[in-house]
N, C-alpha and C positions, 0 to 999 in steps of 0.2 A: 712655413714648415709647423701645423702642430700635430706633435708627434703621440701617436697611442703607446700604452704602454700596460705591461702586463707588472702585477706586484705582489711580492710577498714578505710579509710582516709581522711581527708581534707585537702585542700592545706596548704604547709608549715607546717608538724604538729611539736609542739615544746614537745610532749613527745610519747613515745611508750608503747606500755601494750601487752605483748606475752602470750597468755593464751595457754595452753598444757591440752587437751581432754584426757579422762580417758579410762581405757579398751575397746578395743571394740566399739567404739566412732569415732566420725569423727572431722575433724577443722570444721566444721560445728555447731559443739553443742552449741557455747557458742557468734554466731555469736549475738545476741539477746542483748550481754551487750554492743554491741555498740551503740543500740538506748534507751536502759533502763537505762544506768546511764548518769548523767549530769553530765558532765566534763567540763563544756565552764568555766568555772574559769581558767581551765588549759590552755586553748586555743587548738588549733587543737589537734587530738589524734589519732597516727597509729595503729588499733590495727591489732594484726599479729596475724594468727590460724595457727598453723603449725599441720601436719596431720603425725601421727606416720608411719612408714612403717609396711606394713601386714607381719604378722610371725605367727609360729604355737603358742602355749599357750597351756603349760603342762597340768595347771587346768582342761585346757576344754579339755580335750581327744586331743591334738593336732591339736582339731580347727584352723585355718587361720585366722587372723582377724587385726585390727591395734591397734598394744601394742607396748608401748615404752621399754618394754623388757619383758623379760617370767617369768609368776607367778608358782613355782615350785610345789606351795602347799598351805596350809590356814596359816602356820606358817611363819609371815614375816618378822621375826626376824631371826631364824636359816635357813631359805633356802632363799637365794637371788640370783637371778641370776643378780651374780658381772659384769660378763663379759657382760652383754646388759645393764645394769645399765650404766658403764662406757664408753659405745658406744654411749649410748644417751644423758647422761651429754656433751662428745665431741660435738655432732650435735648440740647439744642448744648453747652451746659456741660460736660451728660457726656461728648459727645462731642471738646469740647477735653482733658476731663483724661484721657482715654485715649491722647490723642497723645503730652500729658507724660508720663504712665507709659511711654511706648512710646520714650521716653527723651530725644524733643525739647523743652526748656523754654519756656514760653510767650510769653516775648518772639522767638522763631523761627517765631512761627504768623499767620499774615493771615488773619482768618475776610471773607469775600465771600459778596456775594448778588445776584441779580436780582430784585424788584419786590416778591412776598411774601419771597424771599429777603433781600430787601436790608432788607425790615423787620425780619427776625428777625436779622439781621447786626449791626444797629445796637440792637436791644433788648439780645439779650443779650449782645453783646461790650462795651457798658458798662457790665453789672451783672457781669460776668465777675470773680471775686475776684484772680486773677494778671493781671500785665501783657501785653499782645498786641503783636505786633508793629505791627499795625496792621488798619482797618476798610476794606470798599470795598464802597462801594452802589452799584448800577445801578438807574434809573429805578424809585425806591422810594420811601419815608418813614422817620419816623423815628416808632414806635408809641409809645402810652404817655408821649405826649410830659410831659403836665402832670406825674409822676409822678417822670422822666428826674434830673433834679437833687436830688432827695431816695434815689433809690435806687441813683442809678450808684455805682461802685466805687471808690476813691481809687487805686488800681492804674492804673485805665486815663483818667487825668485828662489825661494828657499825648498819648496816643495818636495817634497822624496817621490822618486819615481822607480817602479819594480817595470822591468822589462826584461821578456821569455821570449826565445825565438827557436824553430827548428834548423838544427845545422843542413838537416836535405832538403829545405825548404825550396820550391820550385815554383811557387807564386809571388812569393815576396824574398827574394835571395837573402839568406844570410846577411849578406854583405851591404843591405841595406839598412838591416836593423843595427850591425857595428858601425853602420855610419852616421845613423841617430844618435846613437847611443853616447858616440865619439862628438855629433855638437852640442848635446844637451851637456855633458860633462865640460866644455869648452865653455858655457855659459855658466857654470859654476855650478850648475844641479847636481844633487843628489842621485846617482842613479844606479841602481840595486842590477845588473846582468846576470842573466841565466841563459846559457844555450843548451842544447837537449839531442840526443841521436833520434830526430824525428822528423816528420815532411812540416807541412800547411797544414798544423794540427795542436792541439792539446793533449798533453803526459800526465799521470798521476801525479808524477813527481813534481812539475808544474804546479800544479792546485796545491801540492802540499806549501812549495817554497812561496806560492804566493800568498796560502791562509797563516803561513807564519808573520809573514810580511805587512799583511793584513791585521792581525795581531796586536804588533809592534806598533803600525802606523794610527791605529785607533785606540790606543791602551788609555 
């Protein structure tokens, strides 16, 4: 899975933020983050917006769309596309390796994602062999939760995590988000949790709190 990417950056970036979009969306969905977030204190930032491959999605009657992995049904715990998830983890690891090869060490890279992108962010980030600056997950969940403790990399044991979720989310219920938070905290991770009076979306308050977290994480 060779990922197409869209990039926004200034000269000689001092950090990279990789943002993974949600199901059926596109790499352009979060381009506005590059304009909306004030990270001047960090220095020039390279924003990388990968595009998931187009594939049939079972829950949508096999309709082909951009998806990091297949969604087999509404039960996000007992019916997971493990093969697709692991392929996505591998593709994201390759993308992170590319950033390191371009001159930015892993500890200056934040991996972030929305919904499906959040799941891949948490799954891939925890398994990445180099220490990342941080993981940010919006309106998503921790995939393959039962195997996370055994498979996570020691390098990212202390990596800070930002999690945001809508209180009225009808796609990924709030309970899935809080369960993921509790699992990560149970593993000893530093999780900053926020929930908002919204549905399966992103709100301005969340953007501002994520901005503050990024400023601190990449200081």
